[in-house]
C-alpha positions as CSV (number, residue, x, y, z in Angstrom):
1,M,103.0,97.5,78.1
2,N,105.9,96.6,75.7
3,A,107.6,100.0,75.0
4,P,110.8,100.5,77.0
5,L,110.7,103.1,79.8
6,A,112.0,106.6,79.5
7,I,113.7,107.4,82.8
8,R,115.0,110.8,84.0
9,S,117.1,111.0,87.2
10,R,118.6,113.5,89.6
11,P,120.6,113.2,92.8
12,L,119.0,113.8,96.2
13,G,120.8,114.6,99.5
14,P,122.6,111.9,101.4
15,V,120.3,112.0,104.4
16,F,117.1,111.4,102.4
17,D,114.9,108.8,104.3
18,L,113.3,106.3,101.9
19,L,110.2,106.3,104.1
20,A,109.7,109.9,103.2
21,L,109.0,109.4,99.4
22,H,105.3,109.2,99.9
23,P,102.7,107.6,102.3
24,D,101.7,105.2,99.5
25,A,105.2,104.2,98.5
26,F,106.7,100.7,98.4
27,V,109.8,100.7,100.6
28,F,112.5,98.1,101.0
29,E,115.7,98.9,102.8
30,R,118.4,97.6,105.1
31,S,120.8,99.8,107.0
32,G,119.7,102.8,105.1
33,L,120.3,101.3,101.6
34,G,117.5,100.2,99.3
35,V,114.6,101.5,97.3
36,A,111.3,103.3,97.5
37,A,108.8,103.5,94.7
38,L,105.4,104.9,93.8
39,T,103.8,102.5,91.3
40,T,100.9,102.7,88.9
41,T,101.7,99.8,86.5
42,A,101.8,96.1,87.2
43,L,103.0,93.2,85.2
44,G,101.0,90.1,85.9
45,G,99.5,86.9,84.5
46,A,102.6,84.8,84.3
47,D,105.1,82.9,86.5
48,V,107.7,84.8,88.4
49,A,110.6,84.0,86.0
50,T,108.5,85.2,83.0
51,L,107.5,88.4,84.8
52,G,111.2,89.0,85.5
53,R,112.0,88.7,81.8
54,Q,109.2,91.1,80.9
55,A,110.4,93.6,83.5
56,L,113.9,93.5,82.0
57,T,112.6,94.2,78.5
58,L,111.0,97.4,79.9
59,L,113.9,98.5,82.1
60,R,116.7,98.0,79.7
61,G,115.4,100.6,77.2
62,H,115.7,103.4,79.8
63,D,117.1,106.8,78.8
64,D,119.4,109.0,80.9
65,A,119.2,107.2,84.2
66,A,121.9,107.4,86.8
67,P,124.7,105.0,85.7
68,D,125.1,103.5,89.3
69,A,121.3,103.5,90.0
70,P,119.4,102.1,87.0
71,P,115.6,101.9,87.1
72,F,114.0,98.9,88.9
73,V,110.8,97.0,89.6
74,V,109.5,95.9,93.0
75,A,107.3,93.1,94.2
76,S,105.9,91.3,97.2
77,L,105.2,87.8,95.9
78,P,102.9,85.3,97.4
79,F,104.1,82.4,99.5
80,R,102.6,79.8,97.1
81,P,104.3,79.9,93.6
82,S,101.0,78.7,92.1
83,D,99.2,81.9,93.3
84,A,98.9,84.9,91.0
85,S,102.0,87.2,91.1
86,E,102.7,90.7,89.9
87,V,105.7,92.9,89.5
88,L,105.2,96.6,90.0
89,V,106.8,99.2,87.7
90,P,107.5,102.6,89.4
91,H,106.6,105.9,87.9
92,R,108.6,107.7,90.6
93,S,111.3,106.1,92.7
94,V,114.3,106.7,94.9
95,R,117.3,104.4,95.2
96,R,120.1,104.7,97.7
97,T,123.2,102.7,96.7
98,A,126.2,101.3,98.6
99,S,128.3,104.2,97.3
100,G,126.2,106.5,99.4
101,A,124.5,108.2,96.5
102,T,120.7,108.7,96.5
103,W,118.8,109.1,93.2
104,L,115.3,110.2,92.3
105,L,114.1,108.6,89.1
106,D,111.0,109.6,87.2
107,A,109.5,107.4,84.4
108,A,108.5,109.4,81.3
109,G,108.6,112.5,83.5
110,D,110.5,115.7,84.0
111,S,113.4,115.2,86.4
112,G,113.1,118.8,87.4
113,A,109.5,118.4,88.6
114,T,108.7,119.6,92.1
115,F,109.4,117.0,94.8
116,E,108.7,117.4,98.4
117,P,109.6,114.6,100.8
118,E,106.8,113.5,103.3
119,P,108.7,112.7,106.5
120,V,107.3,110.3,109.1
121,A,106.1,112.2,112.2
122,G,107.3,110.7,115.5
123,R,105.0,110.1,118.5
124,S,104.9,108.3,121.8
125,P,103.9,104.6,121.9
126,H,100.3,103.7,122.6
127,D,99.2,101.5,125.5
128,V,99.9,97.8,125.5
129,F,97.2,95.8,123.7
130,T,94.8,94.0,126.0
131,D,93.7,90.4,125.6
132,V,90.3,91.4,124.3
133,Q,92.0,93.2,121.4
134,L,93.8,90.0,120.3
135,S,92.5,86.9,118.7
136,E,94.8,83.9,117.8
137,H,94.2,81.7,114.8
138,P,94.8,78.9,115.5
139,S,94.7,79.0,119.3
140,S,97.7,77.8,121.3
141,E,96.0,74.4,121.9
142,D,95.0,73.9,118.2
143,Y,98.5,74.9,117.2
144,R,100.0,72.2,119.5
145,E,97.7,69.7,117.9
146,A,98.8,70.8,114.4
147,V,102.5,70.5,115.4
148,A,101.9,67.0,116.8
149,G,100.1,66.1,113.6
150,A,103.0,67.4,111.5
151,R,105.5,65.6,113.7
152,S,103.6,62.3,113.2
153,R,103.8,62.8,109.4
154,I,107.5,63.3,109.7
155,R,108.1,60.3,111.9
156,N,106.0,58.2,109.5
157,G,108.4,59.2,106.7
158,A,106.2,61.4,104.6
159,L,108.2,64.5,105.4
160,R,111.6,65.7,106.7
161,K,110.4,69.2,107.8
162,V,107.4,71.5,107.5
163,V,107.0,75.1,108.7
164,L,103.7,75.8,110.4
165,A,102.4,79.3,111.0
166,R,99.8,81.1,113.1
167,T,98.2,84.5,113.1
168,V,97.0,87.1,115.6
169,D,94.2,89.5,114.7
170,V,94.6,92.8,116.4
171,D,91.7,95.3,116.9
172,A,93.9,98.4,117.6
173,G,91.0,100.8,118.3
174,R,92.8,103.4,116.2
175,S,94.0,103.9,112.7
176,L,97.3,102.2,112.1
177,D,100.1,104.0,110.2
178,P,102.3,101.6,108.2
179,R,105.2,104.1,107.9
180,R,105.3,104.7,111.6
181,L,105.3,101.0,112.2
182,A,108.1,100.5,109.7
183,H,110.0,103.4,111.3
184,R,109.9,101.6,114.7
185,L,110.8,98.2,113.3
186,R,113.8,99.8,111.5
187,A,114.9,101.5,114.7
188,V,114.7,98.3,116.7
189,D,116.7,96.3,114.1
190,P,118.4,98.4,111.4
191,D,120.1,95.2,110.1
192,A,116.7,93.7,109.2
193,Y,115.1,94.1,105.7
194,T,112.4,96.6,106.5
195,F,109.5,96.7,104.0
196,V,106.3,98.6,103.4
197,V,104.0,97.2,100.6
198,P,100.9,99.3,99.9
199,L,98.0,97.0,98.9
200,S,95.3,99.6,98.3
201,A,97.1,102.8,97.1
202,G,94.8,105.2,95.5
203,E,91.7,103.3,96.5
204,A,88.8,104.7,98.6
205,G,88.5,103.5,102.2
206,P,91.1,102.5,104.8
207,R,94.7,102.1,103.7
208,R,95.7,98.4,103.4
209,S,99.4,97.6,103.7
210,F,101.9,94.8,104.3
211,V,104.7,95.8,106.7
212,G,107.6,93.9,108.3
213,A,111.3,93.7,109.1
214,S,112.7,90.4,108.0
215,P,116.0,89.0,109.2
216,E,116.3,86.6,106.3
217,L,118.0,87.3,102.9
218,L,116.6,85.0,100.3
219,L,118.8,86.2,97.4
220,S,121.0,89.2,96.4
221,R,122.6,89.4,92.9
222,W,125.2,92.0,91.9
223,D,126.6,91.3,88.5
224,R,127.8,87.7,88.7
225,E,128.0,87.7,92.5
226,V,125.1,86.0,94.3
227,R,124.5,85.7,98.1
228,S,121.9,84.0,100.2
229,N,121.6,83.7,104.0
230,P,119.0,81.2,105.2
231,L,118.0,81.0,108.8
232,A,116.5,78.1,110.6
233,G,116.5,77.1,114.2
234,S,116.0,79.7,117.0
235,A,116.3,80.4,120.7
236,P,115.1,83.4,122.8
237,R,117.2,86.4,123.7
238,S,117.5,87.5,127.3
239,G,118.3,90.7,129.0
240,D,120.6,88.8,131.3
241,P,124.0,88.4,129.5
242,A,124.8,85.0,131.1
243,E,121.4,83.6,130.3
244,D,121.5,85.1,126.8
245,R,124.9,83.4,126.1
246,A,123.6,80.1,127.5
247,N,120.6,80.3,125.2
248,A,122.9,80.9,122.2
249,E,125.2,78.0,123.2
250,A,122.2,75.7,123.7
251,L,121.0,76.6,120.2
252,S,124.4,75.8,118.7
253,G,124.4,72.4,120.3
254,S,120.8,71.5,119.7
255,S,120.5,68.4,117.4
256,K,116.9,69.3,116.6
257,D,117.7,72.8,115.5
258,R,120.8,71.8,113.6
259,E,118.8,69.2,111.7
260,E,116.2,71.8,110.9
261,H,118.9,74.1,109.6
262,E,120.8,71.5,107.7
263,I,117.7,70.6,105.7
264,V,117.6,74.3,104.5
265,V,121.3,74.4,103.7
266,E,121.1,71.3,101.6
267,A,118.2,72.7,99.6
268,V,119.8,76.1,98.9
269,A,123.1,74.5,97.9
270,E,121.3,72.1,95.5
271,T,119.3,75.0,93.9
272,L,122.1,77.5,93.5
273,R,124.9,75.1,92.4
274,P,123.7,74.7,88.8
275,F,123.7,78.5,88.3
276,C,127.3,79.0,89.7
277,T,130.8,78.4,88.6
278,K,131.7,78.6,92.3
279,L,129.6,78.3,95.4
280,T,130.7,78.4,99.0
281,W,129.0,78.5,102.3
282,D,129.8,78.4,106.0
283,P,130.9,74.8,106.9
284,E,129.0,75.1,110.2
285,P,126.0,77.2,111.1
286,V,126.9,80.5,112.8
287,L,124.8,82.4,115.4
288,R,122.8,85.3,114.1
289,E,121.4,87.6,116.7
290,T,118.3,89.8,116.3
291,P,116.9,91.9,119.1
292,N,114.5,89.1,120.3
293,V,115.8,85.8,118.8
294,W,119.0,83.9,118.2
295,H,119.1,82.1,114.8
296,L,121.3,79.5,113.2
297,S,122.6,81.1,110.0
298,T,124.5,79.9,107.0
299,R,126.0,82.5,104.5
300,F,126.2,81.5,100.9
301,H,128.4,83.2,98.3
302,G,128.5,82.2,94.6
303,V,129.9,83.4,91.3
304,L,127.3,83.0,88.6
305,T,127.9,81.5,85.1
306,D,128.6,83.9,82.2
307,A,124.9,83.6,81.1
308,A,124.0,84.9,84.5
309,P,120.3,84.5,85.5
310,S,118.5,87.6,86.7
311,A,117.6,88.1,90.4
312,L,114.0,87.1,89.7
313,D,115.1,83.9,87.9
314,L,117.0,82.9,91.0
315,V,114.1,83.9,93.3
316,A,111.8,81.7,91.3
317,A,114.2,78.8,91.5
318,L,114.8,79.1,95.3
319,H,111.4,79.9,96.7
320,P,110.0,78.4,98.8
321,T,113.0,77.1,100.6
322,P,112.5,74.7,103.6
323,A,113.1,77.7,105.9
324,V,109.5,78.7,105.2
325,G,107.9,75.7,103.6
326,G,109.5,72.3,104.1
327,T,110.8,69.2,102.3
328,P,109.9,67.5,100.2
329,Q,108.4,70.7,98.9
330,D,105.1,69.4,97.4
331,V,104.4,67.2,100.4
332,A,105.1,70.1,102.8
333,L,102.9,72.5,100.9
334,D,100.1,70.0,101.1
335,A,100.7,69.6,104.8
336,I,100.5,73.4,105.3
337,S,97.2,73.4,103.4
338,D,95.9,70.7,105.7
339,L,97.2,72.0,109.0
340,E,97.0,75.9,108.7
341,P,93.5,77.3,109.0
342,F,94.3,80.4,106.9
343,D,95.8,81.6,103.6
344,R,99.4,82.9,104.0
345,G,99.0,85.3,101.1
346,R,102.3,87.3,101.0
347,Y,103.5,86.1,104.4
348,A,106.8,84.1,103.9
349,G,106.9,85.1,100.3
350,P,109.8,87.0,98.6
351,V,109.8,90.8,98.8
352,G,112.3,93.1,97.1
353,W,113.4,94.6,93.9
354,M,115.3,94.0,90.6
355,D,117.0,96.6,88.3
356,A,117.7,96.9,84.6
357,H,120.9,94.9,85.0
358,G,119.1,91.9,86.5
359,D,120.6,92.8,89.9
360,G,118.5,93.0,93.0
361,E,117.9,92.1,96.6
362,W,115.1,89.9,98.0
363,A,114.2,89.0,101.6
364,I,111.6,86.5,102.9
365,A,108.5,88.4,104.3
366,L,108.8,87.4,108.0
367,R,108.2,89.4,111.2
368,C,105.3,91.1,109.4
369,A,101.7,92.1,109.5
370,E,98.9,93.1,107.1
371,L,97.3,96.4,108.2
372,L,93.8,97.6,107.3
373,G,92.5,100.7,109.0
374,D,92.4,100.0,112.7
375,R,93.1,96.2,112.4
376,A,96.2,94.1,111.8
377,V,96.9,90.5,111.1
378,L,100.3,89.3,112.5
379,Y,102.1,86.2,111.2
380,A,104.6,83.9,112.9
381,G,105.8,80.4,112.2
382,A,108.1,77.6,113.4
383,G,110.0,74.8,111.7
384,I,108.8,71.3,112.6
385,V,111.1,68.3,112.5
386,A,111.0,64.8,114.1
387,G,112.4,66.2,117.4
388,S,110.1,69.1,117.7
389,E,108.1,69.6,120.9
390,P,104.6,71.2,120.5
391,E,104.9,73.4,123.5
392,A,108.3,74.7,122.5
393,E,107.0,75.6,119.0
394,V,104.0,77.5,120.6
395,D,106.5,79.4,122.7
396,E,108.6,80.3,119.6
397,T,105.5,81.8,117.9
398,E,104.4,83.6,121.0
399,R,107.8,85.3,121.4
400,K,107.7,86.5,117.8
401,F,104.2,87.9,118.3
402,R,105.1,89.7,121.5
403,A,108.0,91.5,119.8
404,F,105.9,92.6,116.9
405,L,103.0,93.7,119.1
406,D,105.4,95.9,121.0
407,A,106.5,97.6,117.8
408,L,102.8,97.9,116.6
409,R,102.2,100.2,119.6
410,W,104.2,102.8,117.7
411,G,102.2,102.4,114.4
C-alpha cells in the first residue's frame, strides 16, 4: 500500500460521542477529545519507527481533509518491542480537536455518504462477581514469591527496578460489551485515556476487544511541543477525607515510592533530551489523584529540534519506560519473562494515534482488560524496588483489580 490516501471530510455536531462511530471502532479519547476509527488496512512487518514513517508517507498525500484535523493512523502496540507490531489505517474516522470541532473523514470515499451514529445504550449494573467467577494468575501467594524473587535480584545488584504484573480471568456468564465498559470507565474517570481496540472486527464468533482507561500519558506531540507524564509509586484512595489526605502525604514522603518514581524520571529525561532544544520537568514529584489510587507524577515539557521526530519515533524511543518495565531494560525484561506466568500482549504497551503532521497522543495501556464473548482477562502490576514488601505489592494489584471489576459490571 504505497499510494497516498484520498481523504474527504465534513464537520459533525459538537456533541458527537466518539464511542458512537461504530461497535467495531477503535476509540481513544480523554475529556471528550480524541479519535475514533474504523480500520480495514494494517501496516506491519517492521519496527515501530519504520511503521511510523510508512504511515506518514500514506497520510501526507491526502486530499481535501479538514485543515485542523488531518487524517491519522491508530495502534495498540505490544508491550515487548520485539513482538510483531502493526499500525492501522482508517477508512472512516472521527476526530475531535481541542478547538471543539468534530470531523468525519472518509478515505477514498464520498464525504456526503450516509452516516448514522450508533450510540451506546445505557443499562443498570449487573451483580457483583462471585469468587467462583474469578481466577487469579499468578495467585496471591505465587505473586508474593515472585516479588520476593525480584527483590532479591535487585538487592544482589542485577536490577534497580522491575514491574511485575498479574491477571484475573473473569467468567462473566453473559456477553460483555466493550463500548458499555468504556462508557463506564470514562464516566468514572474522564481525565483518563479511555480506549477501545477491536481485535476481531469483521470475524465470525464472539467479539474480541482490548478496553481500558489509563491514567498515564506516554507521549504527546503537537508541532515541536512534546509532553510526557510518567507515573510511578501509588497509595490507596479513601472515602474518608482525613484518611485520604494521610495516604497522599505518606506517599509523598515514602522513600521507597520516591525511589521507584525517580528511576522513571531519569529514564524519560535521558531519552527525550537528545530530541529537544529545551526540556523541563517538575523538580519534585507531584500527587496525581485518580478515583481509586494516588500516584506520584512528573510532568515533562519539551521543545523539539527543527528536524522534529514524529510521535511514533518518540514512542519507539521511550517504550518501555521503567514505569512498566524496569531498569536496566534488558535485564528487567528477562526478569519479567522469568517471573510472570503469562504473555502481556498489549498490556502496558503504547496505545494511541498519529496524524499526517507527525503529531499524536499515546498512553500506556493500563487499567485494562481483554474481552472475548463472556470472558475477560484483567491486568494489573506494581513496581518493585529494593524496599518493596511483597504483601504491599499484592494489595496494590488487588485494589486495581477491584476497581476494574466494579466497572466491568456495567459492560
